NUVEX-844511 format. One record per residue: residue in one letter; x, y, z of N, C-alpha, C, O in turn; residue number from 1. Coordinates in nm, 3 decimals. Layout:
<atoms>
ATOM   res        nX        nY        nZ       caX       caY       caZ        cX        cY        cZ        oX        oY        oZ     n
ATOM     a         X         Y         Z         X         Y         Z         X         Y         Z         X         Y         Z   NUM
...
</atoms>
This chain:
<atoms>
ATOM   res        nX        nY        nZ       caX       caY       caZ        cX        cY        cZ        oX        oY        oZ     n
ATOM     x     0.207    -1.104    -0.047     0.160    -0.960    -0.067     0.100    -0.980    -0.203     0.174    -1.036    -0.283     1
ATOM     x    -0.029    -0.942    -0.250    -0.066    -0.922    -0.416    -0.124    -0.808    -0.423    -0.195    -0.753    -0.339     2
ATOM     x    -0.078    -0.757    -0.574    -0.085    -0.672    -0.591    -0.231    -0.676    -0.774    -0.273    -0.762    -0.851     3
ATOM     x    -0.255    -0.498    -0.749    -0.382    -0.535    -0.872    -0.287    -0.357    -0.919    -0.241    -0.265    -0.851     4
ATOM     x    -0.300    -0.392    -1.093    -0.253    -0.292    -1.133    -0.415    -0.269    -1.229    -0.491    -0.360    -1.263     5
ATOM     x    -0.434    -0.115    -1.257    -0.537    -0.104    -1.338    -0.490     0.019    -1.441    -0.478     0.138    -1.412     6
ATOM     x    -0.472    -0.032    -1.543    -0.538     0.098    -1.687    -0.583     0.132    -1.783    -0.599     0.082    -1.894     7
ATOM     x    -0.617     0.265    -1.716    -0.713     0.351    -1.804    -0.705     0.440    -1.882    -0.626     0.534    -1.875     8
ATOM     x    -0.809     0.415    -1.988    -0.728     0.562    -2.081    -0.854     0.660    -2.072    -0.968     0.621    -2.096     9
ATOM     x    -0.828     0.767    -2.041    -0.923     0.905    -2.028    -0.960     0.960    -2.113    -0.888     0.955    -2.213    10
ATOM     x    -1.051     1.017    -2.119    -1.105     1.122    -2.181    -1.018     1.256    -2.233    -0.992     1.326    -2.135    11
ATOM     x    -0.973     1.306    -2.339    -0.895     1.402    -2.335    -0.920     1.521    -2.250    -1.039     1.547    -2.236    12
ATOM     x    -0.829     1.605    -2.186    -0.875     1.672    -2.092    -0.952     1.668    -1.901    -1.006     1.753    -1.830    13
ATOM     x    -0.920     1.535    -1.887    -0.982     1.487    -1.754    -0.866     1.459    -1.650    -0.880     1.449    -1.528    14
ATOM     x    -0.745     1.446    -1.723    -0.673     1.436    -1.602    -0.656     1.505    -1.472    -0.641     1.446    -1.365    15
ATOM     x    -0.658     1.632    -1.487    -0.646     1.652    -1.400    -0.788     1.646    -1.274    -0.760     1.642    -1.154    16
ATOM     x    -0.908     1.647    -1.314    -1.007     1.623    -1.260    -1.055     1.477    -1.159    -1.131     1.466    -1.063    17
ATOM     x    -0.954     1.360    -1.245    -0.958     1.235    -1.232    -0.846     1.233    -1.095    -0.880     1.163    -1.000    18
ATOM     x    -0.739     1.295    -1.088    -0.664     1.284    -1.032    -0.666     1.328    -0.877    -0.586     1.294    -0.790    19
ATOM     x    -0.811     1.435    -0.860    -0.842     1.500    -0.806    -0.929     1.399    -0.735    -0.912     1.350    -0.624    20
ATOM     x    -1.042     1.375    -0.839    -1.138     1.291    -0.727    -1.106     1.128    -0.671    -1.172     1.052    -0.601    21
ATOM     x    -0.999     1.119    -0.726    -0.931     0.972    -0.689    -0.906     0.987    -0.555    -0.962     0.938    -0.457    22
ATOM     x    -0.770     1.096    -0.569    -0.718     1.108    -0.422    -0.764     1.167    -0.337    -0.699     1.177    -0.233    23
ATOM     x    -0.951     1.254    -0.353    -0.945     1.320    -0.279    -1.093     1.195    -0.186    -1.098     1.171    -0.065    24
ATOM     x    -1.165     1.155    -0.266    -1.270     1.071    -0.262    -1.223     0.903    -0.262    -1.236     0.825    -0.168    25
ATOM     x    -1.149     0.866    -0.431    -1.095     0.692    -0.342    -1.022     0.636    -0.319    -1.026     0.513    -0.314    26
ATOM     x    -0.911     0.720    -0.292    -0.768     0.658    -0.162    -0.849     0.653    -0.037    -0.836     0.552     0.032    27
ATOM     x    -0.923     0.740     0.000    -0.989     0.717     0.150    -1.081     0.578     0.175    -1.131     0.539     0.281    28
ATOM     x    -1.085     0.512     0.031    -1.210     0.397     0.086    -1.097     0.307     0.049    -1.107     0.196     0.102    29
ATOM     x    -0.994     0.323    -0.025    -0.945     0.151    -0.082    -0.870     0.158     0.048    -0.859     0.049     0.104    30
ATOM     x    -0.809     0.275     0.117    -0.692     0.256     0.184    -0.727     0.220     0.319    -0.638     0.174     0.391    31
ATOM     x    -0.867     0.237     0.371    -0.893     0.137     0.519    -0.982     0.035     0.456    -1.082     0.024     0.526    32
ATOM     x    -0.987    -0.056     0.336    -0.997    -0.207     0.328    -0.895    -0.310     0.387    -0.772    -0.299     0.387    33
ATOM     x    -0.960    -0.401     0.433    -0.852    -0.471     0.455    -0.728    -0.505     0.420    -0.704    -0.531     0.303    34
ATOM     x    -0.641    -0.510     0.507    -0.547    -0.552     0.426    -0.427    -0.410     0.326    -0.317    -0.435     0.277    35
ATOM     x    -0.462    -0.343     0.324    -0.402    -0.227     0.276    -0.249    -0.214     0.260    -0.210    -0.230     0.376    36
ATOM     x    -0.178    -0.201     0.209    -0.013    -0.179     0.201    -0.004    -0.085     0.175     0.042    -0.006     0.258    37
ATOM     x    -0.057    -0.023    -0.003    -0.008     0.074    -0.065    -0.136     0.113    -0.198    -0.239     0.052    -0.227    38
ATOM     x    -0.088     0.217    -0.247    -0.181     0.255    -0.357    -0.107     0.419    -0.416    -0.084     0.522    -0.352    39
ATOM     x    -0.081     0.379    -0.587     0.019     0.499    -0.681    -0.077     0.514    -0.761    -0.182     0.449    -0.755    40
ATOM     x    -0.045     0.623    -0.866    -0.148     0.672    -0.931    -0.028     0.746    -1.038     0.027     0.845    -0.988    41
ATOM     x     0.012     0.711    -1.167     0.089     0.727    -1.277     0.037     0.836    -1.385    -0.082     0.825    -1.415    42
ATOM     x     0.086     0.905    -1.426     0.010     0.956    -1.572     0.130     0.889    -1.617     0.240     0.887    -1.562    43
ATOM     x     0.077     0.810    -1.773     0.261     0.745    -1.846     0.182     0.813    -1.937     0.195     0.751    -2.043    44
ATOM     x     0.081     0.939    -1.957     0.110     1.013    -2.094    -0.011     0.974    -2.195    -0.065     0.865    -2.174    45
ATOM     x    -0.057     1.050    -2.297    -0.188     0.990    -2.406    -0.289     0.977    -2.342    -0.361     0.878    -2.353    46
ATOM     x    -0.314     1.087    -2.254    -0.427     1.037    -2.105    -0.453     0.918    -2.076    -0.568     0.877    -2.058    47
ATOM     x    -0.337     0.841    -2.068    -0.338     0.709    -1.975    -0.281     0.754    -1.851    -0.197     0.836    -1.814    48
ATOM     x    -0.407     0.620    -1.771    -0.315     0.641    -1.632    -0.229     0.465    -1.569    -0.226     0.351    -1.615    49
ATOM     x    -0.202     0.495    -1.512    -0.191     0.325    -1.369    -0.197     0.393    -1.263    -0.141     0.495    -1.220    50
ATOM     x    -0.316     0.281    -1.208    -0.298     0.277    -1.062    -0.250     0.142    -1.009    -0.274     0.045    -1.081    51
ATOM     x    -0.187     0.121    -0.897    -0.150    -0.024    -0.838    -0.159    -0.053    -0.699    -0.058    -0.016    -0.639    52
ATOM     x    -0.214    -0.088    -0.653    -0.290    -0.166    -0.516    -0.211    -0.239    -0.492    -0.181    -0.320    -0.579    53
ATOM     x    -0.149    -0.240    -0.372    -0.085    -0.371    -0.285    -0.156    -0.385    -0.140    -0.157    -0.306    -0.046    54
ATOM     x    -0.229    -0.539    -0.158    -0.244    -0.612    -0.031    -0.222    -0.691    -0.009    -0.159    -0.754    -0.095    55
ATOM     x    -0.256    -0.766     0.134    -0.159    -0.886     0.202    -0.213    -0.997     0.183    -0.171    -1.103     0.230    56
ATOM     x    -0.343    -0.981     0.092    -0.361    -1.143     0.085    -0.473    -1.143    -0.115    -0.537    -1.049    -0.163    57
ATOM     x    -0.461    -1.220    -0.147    -0.567    -1.209    -0.314    -0.654    -1.208    -0.297    -0.707    -1.117    -0.361    58
ATOM     x    -0.736    -1.271    -0.228    -0.892    -1.189    -0.184    -0.904    -1.026    -0.198    -0.961    -0.953    -0.278    59
ATOM     x    -0.825    -1.004    -0.085    -0.806    -0.820    -0.081    -0.823    -0.736    -0.190    -0.904    -0.647    -0.214    60
ATOM     x    -0.689    -0.805    -0.276    -0.638    -0.749    -0.378    -0.777    -0.777    -0.474    -0.829    -0.678    -0.525    61
ATOM     x    -0.824    -0.882    -0.495    -0.977    -0.879    -0.543    -1.053    -0.843    -0.548    -1.125    -0.821    -0.646    62
ATOM     x    -1.075    -0.810    -0.374    -1.190    -0.721    -0.358    -1.199    -0.549    -0.390    -1.297    -0.489    -0.435    63
ATOM     x    -1.061    -0.490    -0.351    -0.971    -0.369    -0.429    -1.046    -0.330    -0.554    -1.108    -0.226    -0.575    64
ATOM     x    -1.027    -0.451    -0.649    -1.051    -0.410    -0.821    -1.200    -0.415    -0.779    -1.248    -0.316    -0.836    65
ATOM     x    -1.293    -0.472    -0.715    -1.451    -0.449    -0.737    -1.486    -0.316    -0.669    -1.589    -0.255    -0.699    66
ATOM     x    -1.387    -0.267    -0.566    -1.385    -0.163    -0.493    -1.398    -0.012    -0.654    -1.489     0.067    -0.678    67
ATOM     x    -1.298    -0.029    -0.707    -1.213    -0.003    -0.807    -1.326     0.023    -0.911    -1.356     0.140    -0.934    68
ATOM     x    -1.387    -0.071    -0.971    -1.494    -0.113    -1.016    -1.588     0.016    -0.998    -1.594     0.130    -1.045    69
ATOM     x    -1.671    -0.076    -0.885    -1.772     0.040    -0.883    -1.735     0.166    -0.839    -1.814     0.234    -0.905    70
ATOM     x    -1.665     0.250    -0.768    -1.632     0.376    -0.739    -1.609     0.417    -0.873    -1.646     0.533    -0.889    71
ATOM     x    -1.548     0.349    -1.004    -1.518     0.440    -1.120    -1.663     0.442    -1.214    -1.699     0.539    -1.280    72
ATOM     x    -1.707     0.362    -1.208    -1.893     0.374    -1.261    -1.938     0.466    -1.163    -2.008     0.547    -1.225    73
ATOM     x    -1.936     0.496    -1.044    -2.028     0.620    -0.992    -1.979     0.740    -1.017    -2.060     0.832    -1.012    74
ATOM     x    -1.859     0.768    -1.044    -1.780     0.847    -1.026    -1.653     0.959    -1.133    -1.614     1.076    -1.139    75
ATOM     x    -1.633     0.819    -1.205    -1.575     0.885    -1.374    -1.593     0.812    -1.504    -1.510     0.797    -1.594    76
ATOM     x    -1.782     0.748    -1.493    -1.809     0.721    -1.596    -1.805     0.863    -1.759    -1.790     0.838    -1.878    77
ATOM     x    -1.818     0.957    -1.713    -1.760     1.024    -1.809    -1.671     1.078    -1.866    -1.666     1.138    -1.974    78
ATOM     x    -1.528     1.036    -1.719    -1.399     1.059    -1.751    -1.333     0.950    -1.816    -1.310     1.002    -1.926    79
ATOM     x    -1.280     0.817    -1.823    -1.262     0.730    -1.885    -1.335     0.643    -2.010    -1.455     0.616    -2.005    80
ATOM     x    -1.269     0.612    -2.099    -1.340     0.564    -2.230    -1.347     0.436    -2.246    -1.369     0.383    -2.355    81
ATOM     x    -1.326     0.364    -2.116    -1.393     0.192    -2.125    -1.332     0.127    -1.973    -1.266     0.186    -1.888    82
ATOM     x    -1.372     0.010    -1.972    -1.312    -0.042    -1.823    -1.170    -0.079    -1.889    -1.137    -0.101    -2.006    83
ATOM     x    -1.074    -0.076    -1.727    -0.970    -0.093    -1.719    -0.852    -0.161    -1.764    -0.772    -0.069    -1.750    84
ATOM     x    -0.790    -0.248    -1.805    -0.681    -0.340    -1.850    -0.637    -0.379    -1.666    -0.592    -0.283    -1.602    85
ATOM     x    -0.646    -0.469    -1.617    -0.629    -0.586    -1.477    -0.535    -0.670    -1.462    -0.568    -0.788    -1.471    86
ATOM     x    -0.411    -0.645    -1.438    -0.378    -0.733    -1.356    -0.366    -0.755    -1.230    -0.349    -0.665    -1.147    87
ATOM     x    -0.373    -0.874    -1.205    -0.359    -0.895    -1.006    -0.249    -0.998    -0.995    -0.194    -0.993    -1.106    88
ATOM     x    -0.208    -1.057    -0.949    -0.083    -1.120    -0.906     0.002    -1.137    -0.753    -0.009    -1.039    -0.679    89
ATOM     x     0.057    -1.215    -0.718     0.131    -1.204    -0.625     0.228    -1.124    -0.633     0.260    -1.089    -0.746    90
ATOM     x     0.306    -1.072    -0.515     0.384    -1.014    -0.564     0.539    -1.082    -0.478     0.553    -1.050    -0.360    91
ATOM     x     0.613    -1.144    -0.524     0.761    -1.228    -0.434     0.880    -1.177    -0.425     0.982    -1.216    -0.368    92
ATOM     x     0.853    -1.075    -0.495     0.968    -0.923    -0.496     0.945    -0.820    -0.421     0.881    -0.745    -0.494    93
ATOM     x     0.954    -0.782    -0.345     0.957    -0.601    -0.333     1.050    -0.560    -0.241     1.097    -0.644    -0.163    94
ATOM     x     1.093    -0.424    -0.237     1.208    -0.342    -0.185     1.143    -0.174    -0.217     1.122    -0.112    -0.321    95
ATOM     x     1.121    -0.135    -0.042     1.123    -0.010    -0.043     1.191     0.097     0.027     1.203     0.094     0.150    96
ATOM     x     1.221     0.160    -0.020     1.343     0.273     0.072     1.223     0.408     0.109     1.162     0.486     0.035    97
ATOM     x     1.228     0.385     0.283     1.117     0.414     0.338     1.122     0.538     0.338     1.238     0.581     0.330    98
ATOM     x     1.049     0.609     0.343     1.117     0.785     0.365     1.106     0.878     0.238     1.128     0.999     0.248    99
ATOM     x     1.067     0.813     0.106     1.157     0.864    -0.040     0.998     0.917    -0.062     0.905     0.898     0.016   100
ATOM     x     0.991     0.994    -0.199     0.880     1.026    -0.227     0.896     1.019    -0.376     0.968     1.107    -0.424   101
ATOM     x     0.841     0.930    -0.461     0.863     0.882    -0.590     0.793     0.998    -0.652     0.692     1.055    -0.613   102
ATOM     x     0.861     1.019    -0.749     0.835     1.127    -0.868     0.819     1.027    -1.023     0.712     1.040    -1.083   103
ATOM     x     0.873     0.979    -1.053     0.846     0.912    -1.192     0.865     0.719    -1.148     0.933     0.676    -1.056   104
ATOM     x     0.815     0.669    -1.208     0.783     0.496    -1.238     0.792     0.477    -1.372     0.771     0.562    -1.458   105
ATOM     x     0.824     0.363    -1.389     0.862     0.236    -1.469     0.801     0.141    -1.494     0.823     0.067    -1.398   106
ATOM     x     0.727     0.085    -1.571     0.662    -0.104    -1.508     0.707    -0.128    -1.681     0.701    -0.060    -1.784   107
ATOM     x     0.748    -0.245    -1.649     0.781    -0.300    -1.746     0.729    -0.476    -1.730     0.765    -0.561    -1.648   108
ATOM     x     0.594    -0.483    -1.891     0.623    -0.601    -1.853     0.638    -0.737    -1.961     0.652    -0.754    -2.082   109
ATOM     x     0.631    -0.791    -1.883     0.711    -0.936    -1.967     0.658    -1.110    -1.930     0.600    -1.158    -1.832   110
ATOM     x     0.707    -1.169    -2.054     0.597    -1.287    -2.037     0.734    -1.411    -2.041     0.836    -1.394    -2.107   111
ATOM     x     0.716    -1.492    -1.984     0.828    -1.577    -1.982     0.775    -1.747    -1.961     0.655    -1.777    -1.966   112
ATOM     x     0.882    -1.848    -1.938     0.867    -1.977    -1.970     0.797    -2.020    -1.858     0.863    -2.003    -1.756   113
ATOM     x     0.716    -2.057    -1.844     0.612    -2.107    -1.682     0.733    -2.146    -1.590     0.763    -2.066    -1.502   114
ATOM     x     0.796    -2.250    -1.602     0.873    -2.337    -1.529     1.023    -2.284    -1.509     1.115    -2.349    -1.460   115
ATOM     x     1.028    -2.154    -1.556     1.187    -2.061    -1.495     1.125    -1.979    -1.415     1.215    -1.911    -1.366   116
ATOM     x     0.999    -1.936    -1.360     0.937    -1.842    -1.298     1.015    -1.771    -1.166     1.050    -1.656    -1.144   117
ATOM     x     1.025    -1.907    -1.084     1.092    -1.938    -0.983     1.230    -1.913    -0.974     1.292    -1.856    -0.885   118
ATOM     x     1.283    -1.980    -1.112     1.455    -1.947    -1.072     1.471    -1.772    -1.144     1.557    -1.696    -1.100   119
ATOM     x     1.390    -1.736    -1.238     1.393    -1.581    -1.250     1.389    -1.466    -1.140     1.476    -1.379    -1.126   120
ATOM     x     1.249    -1.482    -1.050     1.228    -1.442    -0.929     1.326    -1.439    -0.833     1.317    -1.358    -0.741   121
ATOM     x     1.472    -1.560    -0.847     1.526    -1.550    -0.750     1.624    -1.460    -0.807     1.690    -1.366    -0.761   122
ATOM     x     1.613    -1.519    -0.927     1.796    -1.427    -0.988     1.793    -1.271    -0.981     1.897    -1.205    -0.986   123
ATOM     x     1.592    -1.178    -0.961     1.567    -1.081    -1.009     1.611    -1.015    -0.813     1.690    -0.931    -0.771   124
ATOM     x     1.529    -1.091    -0.754     1.582    -1.062    -0.616     1.736    -1.034    -0.541     1.759    -0.939    -0.466   125
ATOM     x     1.844    -1.149    -0.582     1.961    -1.156    -0.585     2.091    -1.068    -0.699     2.212    -1.050    -0.703   126
ATOM     x     1.973    -1.037    -0.777     2.070    -0.932    -0.887     2.051    -0.784    -0.923     2.133    -0.693    -0.921   127
ATOM     x     1.909    -0.783    -0.959     1.903    -0.669    -1.023     1.808    -0.586    -0.903     1.780    -0.471    -0.938   128
ATOM     x     1.764    -0.622    -0.791     1.708    -0.555    -0.693     1.853    -0.468    -0.613     1.858    -0.345    -0.614   129
ATOM     x     1.926    -0.525    -0.568     2.060    -0.470    -0.545     2.163    -0.356    -0.630     2.255    -0.281    -0.599   130
ATOM     x     2.086    -0.395    -0.755     2.137    -0.244    -0.846     2.085    -0.158    -0.874     2.136    -0.049    -0.900   131
ATOM     x     1.935    -0.194    -0.876     1.860    -0.044    -0.908     1.831     0.020    -0.762     1.811     0.142    -0.760   132
ATOM     x     1.826    -0.047    -0.645     1.821     0.002    -0.507     1.940     0.116    -0.485     1.918     0.227    -0.436   133
ATOM     x     2.098     0.057    -0.541     2.197     0.099    -0.503     2.221     0.233    -0.590     2.319     0.305    -0.570   134
ATOM     x     2.132     0.258    -0.678     2.152     0.396    -0.759     2.044     0.491    -0.722     1.936     0.458    -0.675   135
ATOM     x     2.086     0.623    -0.750     2.040     0.770    -0.697     1.910     0.789    -0.715     1.864     0.791    -0.829   136
ATOM     x     1.848     0.803    -0.626     1.732     0.849    -0.613     1.565     0.697    -0.603     1.443     0.693    -0.618   137
ATOM     x     1.673     0.609    -0.571     1.560     0.447    -0.592     1.478     0.480    -0.442     1.517     0.498    -0.327   138
ATOM     x     1.346     0.478    -0.509     1.178     0.453    -0.430     1.156     0.322    -0.382     1.143     0.276    -0.269   139
ATOM     x     1.154     0.259    -0.530     1.092     0.125    -0.453     1.122     0.035    -0.587     1.183     0.083    -0.683   140
ATOM     x     1.074    -0.096    -0.586     1.075    -0.194    -0.655     0.980    -0.347    -0.652     0.987    -0.439    -0.570   141
ATOM     x     0.930    -0.339    -0.719     0.792    -0.452    -0.720     0.804    -0.580    -0.857     0.812    -0.551    -0.976   142
ATOM     x     0.802    -0.697    -0.811     0.800    -0.800    -0.899     0.622    -0.839    -0.888     0.574    -0.854    -0.776   143
ATOM     x     0.556    -0.850    -0.983     0.434    -0.904    -0.984     0.406    -0.979    -1.078     0.383    -0.933    -1.190   144
ATOM     x     0.403    -1.134    -1.047     0.375    -1.274    -1.101     0.197    -1.273    -1.129     0.102    -1.270    -1.051   145
ATOM     x     0.210    -1.279    -1.287     0.017    -1.292    -1.255     0.001    -1.443    -1.290     0.072    -1.517    -1.359   146
ATOM     x    -0.126    -1.470    -1.215    -0.143    -1.602    -1.183    -0.161    -1.678    -1.279    -0.196    -1.792    -1.249   147
ATOM     x    -0.146    -1.649    -1.407    -0.128    -1.794    -1.514     0.019    -1.809    -1.500     0.066    -1.880    -1.589   148
ATOM     x     0.105    -1.765    -1.416     0.263    -1.776    -1.413     0.325    -1.731    -1.535     0.437    -1.697    -1.498   149
ATOM     x     0.320    -1.718    -1.622     0.405    -1.725    -1.731     0.363    -1.543    -1.816     0.319    -1.506    -1.925   150
ATOM     x     0.411    -1.473    -1.683     0.403    -1.351    -1.780     0.384    -1.255    -1.613     0.340    -1.313    -1.514   151
ATOM     x     0.421    -1.117    -1.609     0.403    -1.044    -1.532     0.441    -0.902    -1.535     0.470    -0.856    -1.646   152
ATOM     x     0.448    -0.803    -1.405     0.533    -0.685    -1.446     0.668    -0.648    -1.309     0.720    -0.697    -1.208   153
ATOM     x     0.669    -0.568    -1.368     0.821    -0.512    -1.277     0.765    -0.366    -1.274     0.726    -0.298    -1.370   154
ATOM     x     0.772    -0.327    -1.106     0.744    -0.187    -1.087     0.886    -0.086    -1.055     0.975    -0.133    -0.983   155
ATOM     x     0.894    -0.009    -1.086     1.041     0.071    -1.024     0.975     0.196    -1.022     0.887     0.221    -1.103   156
ATOM     x     1.023     0.301    -0.905     0.957     0.443    -0.928     1.113     0.456    -0.817     1.172     0.387    -0.734   157
ATOM     x     1.130     0.627    -0.899     1.247     0.682    -0.872     1.172     0.847    -0.813     1.055     0.883    -0.827   158
ATOM     x     1.280     0.918    -0.750     1.294     1.024    -0.710     1.226     1.115    -0.857     1.114     1.164    -0.853   159
ATOM     x     1.311     1.124    -0.975     1.324     1.215    -1.101     1.344     1.126    -1.176     1.391     1.019    -1.138   160
ATOM     x     1.305     1.158    -1.320     1.296     1.135    -1.431     1.386     1.066    -1.450     1.390     0.944    -1.457   161
ATOM     x     1.511     1.182    -1.464     1.648     1.118    -1.494     1.693     1.012    -1.447     1.769     0.944    -1.517   162
ATOM     x     1.658     0.974    -1.323     1.690     0.865    -1.252     1.618     0.768    -1.328     1.671     0.663    -1.366   163
ATOM     x     1.498     0.799    -1.352     1.382     0.661    -1.356     1.433     0.583    -1.513     1.431     0.468    -1.555   164
ATOM     x     1.474     0.707    -1.564     1.566     0.652    -1.708     1.674     0.576    -1.707     1.694     0.493    -1.796   165
ATOM     x     1.759     0.595    -1.605     1.889     0.548    -1.625     1.850     0.405    -1.553     1.893     0.299    -1.597   166
ATOM     x     1.775     0.410    -1.454     1.753     0.270    -1.420     1.668     0.202    -1.536     1.750     0.147    -1.610   167
ATOM     x     1.616     0.194    -1.556     1.552     0.112    -1.696     1.597     0.091    -1.786     1.540     0.014    -1.864   168
ATOM     x     1.756     0.165    -1.828     1.860     0.128    -1.896     1.942     0.003    -1.846     1.978    -0.101    -1.901   169
ATOM     x     1.957     0.052    -1.722     2.032    -0.095    -1.665     1.929    -0.228    -1.638     1.940    -0.348    -1.659   170
ATOM     x     1.831    -0.147    -1.583     1.731    -0.257    -1.576     1.730    -0.353    -1.697     1.743    -0.471    -1.665   171
ATOM     x     1.716    -0.325    -1.843     1.716    -0.391    -1.934     1.821    -0.441    -1.992     1.796    -0.522    -2.081   172
ATOM     x     1.948    -0.417    -1.967     2.066    -0.456    -1.987     2.047    -0.576    -1.872     2.067    -0.693    -1.904   173
ATOM     x     2.026    -0.557    -1.797     2.058    -0.692    -1.713     1.968    -0.788    -1.732     1.976    -0.903    -1.690   174
ATOM     x     1.909    -0.755    -1.776     1.758    -0.857    -1.826     1.806    -0.961    -1.951     1.798    -1.083    -1.965   175
ATOM     x     1.859    -0.852    -2.037     1.959    -0.967    -2.170     2.018    -1.025    -2.130     2.016    -1.139    -2.177   176
ATOM     x     2.136    -0.992    -1.993     2.229    -1.079    -1.985     2.143    -1.216    -1.904     2.156    -1.336    -1.925   177
ATOM     x     2.068    -1.155    -1.821     2.064    -1.253    -1.719     1.912    -1.376    -1.710     1.884    -1.484    -1.658   178
ATOM     x     1.862    -1.293    -1.781     1.668    -1.317    -1.813     1.645    -1.405    -1.949     1.581    -1.509    -1.965   179
ATOM     x     1.736    -1.307    -2.061     1.744    -1.324    -2.187     1.691    -1.474    -2.265     1.630    -1.487    -2.371   180
ATOM     x     1.746    -1.590    -2.161     1.744    -1.720    -2.206     1.555    -1.753    -2.158     1.483    -1.843    -2.202   181
ATOM     x     1.540    -1.706    -2.114     1.394    -1.797    -2.018     1.289    -1.663    -2.061     1.170    -1.673    -2.032   182
ATOM     x     1.339    -1.544    -2.128     1.181    -1.481    -2.153     1.132    -1.494    -2.297     1.215    -1.529    -2.381   183
ATOM     x     1.024    -1.474    -2.330     0.993    -1.517    -2.443     0.929    -1.410    -2.583     0.900    -1.417    -2.702   184
ATOM     x     0.933    -1.339    -2.496     0.863    -1.208    -2.578     0.966    -1.080    -2.533     1.003    -1.063    -2.417   185
ATOM     x     1.003    -0.998    -2.644     1.029    -0.835    -2.557     0.953    -0.789    -2.475     0.833    -0.814    -2.476   186
ATOM     x     1.005    -0.720    -2.398     0.979    -0.669    -2.266     0.905    -0.536    -2.313     0.960    -0.476    -2.405   187
ATOM     x     0.803    -0.491    -2.268     0.692    -0.378    -2.292     0.741    -0.266    -2.192     0.733    -0.320    -2.082   188
ATOM     x     0.793    -0.119    -2.172     0.815    -0.037    -2.086     0.726     0.048    -2.081     0.720     0.092    -2.196   189
ATOM     x     0.643     0.106    -2.012     0.582     0.217    -2.005     0.687     0.298    -1.852     0.769     0.260    -1.770   190
ATOM     x     0.597     0.456    -1.898     0.698     0.513    -1.798     0.582     0.655    -1.806     0.501     0.699    -1.887   191
ATOM     x     0.646     0.703    -1.632     0.580     0.839    -1.644     0.556     0.846    -1.492     0.591     0.771    -1.400   192
ATOM     x     0.457     1.010    -1.496     0.513     1.076    -1.389     0.386     1.019    -1.269     0.265     1.009    -1.289   193
ATOM     x     0.468     0.985    -1.134     0.421     0.947    -1.044     0.312     1.081    -0.986     0.357     1.194    -0.969   194
ATOM     x     0.177     1.050    -0.961     0.089     1.187    -0.944     0.084     1.154    -0.764     0.073     1.262    -0.705   195
ATOM     x     0.090     1.049    -0.677     0.040     1.019    -0.544     0.089     0.885    -0.514     0.095     0.777    -0.574   196
ATOM     x     0.119     0.925    -0.415     0.143     0.724    -0.358     0.073     0.782    -0.224     0.056     0.898    -0.188   197
ATOM     x     0.034     0.643    -0.157     0.028     0.661    -0.012     0.028     0.501     0.035    -0.043     0.411    -0.011   198
ATOM     x     0.134     0.490     0.146     0.158     0.352     0.183     0.119     0.363     0.365     0.146     0.458     0.439   199
ATOM     x     0.050     0.237     0.401     0.034     0.224     0.558     0.182     0.279     0.584     0.279     0.291     0.509   200
ATOM     x     0.169     0.302     0.693     0.279     0.272     0.781     0.373     0.189     0.846     0.323     0.128     0.941   201
ATOM     x     0.539     0.160     0.820     0.533     0.047     0.875     0.509     0.044     1.004     0.468     0.145     1.060   202
ATOM     x     0.538    -0.106     1.094     0.494    -0.081     1.177     0.619    -0.032     1.271     0.732    -0.074     1.245   203
ATOM     x     0.594     0.060     1.384     0.627     0.090     1.505     0.714     0.248     1.407     0.829     0.281     1.436   204
ATOM     x     0.657     0.301     1.329     0.637     0.431     1.245     0.555     0.533     1.316     0.437     0.503     1.335   205
ATOM     x     0.595     0.647     1.356     0.538     0.734     1.375     0.435     0.789     1.298     0.379     0.892     1.335   206
</atoms>
């Protein structure tokens, strides 16, 4: 799977309008694009939002960026201050607790020695994911590796803010102990309220 993370800064007072327009008009478009897996919209404070789209292939994820850019230009030109910061990359680790409703999310940006990315990915899958998925309120976890292979983003979602913040402290402590030797910069953390999320129903689901 491949994800695209888009970070926007909004004009003051435009959040509710952007939430409504995106949920009611953009989501029906992107969710019908080939390869769609999921879409989420998170408000991270300070008139900033983060949207995340997950698709089955690189080409489909990149096409979603084109769709988003064209739609935003036509519908949000008075609401956003500049083009978004876009991060696209493969998702080698993803774990979802089906049937849960995310309420709060944590995004952690990291930079890493390129030659250690595969080793770090395995450590995360074997160690961090079981730790977080066993916590109260866990909804999902994803690790996105940018195309440069020397940086990426992790995305965690929990049912409420308290659970998300506790998970972040545990994740940071685990990372210091298990990945401190391969990271090249301190982790950048962004947290926020998940306004809505849409996911394709699992195979076999009603």
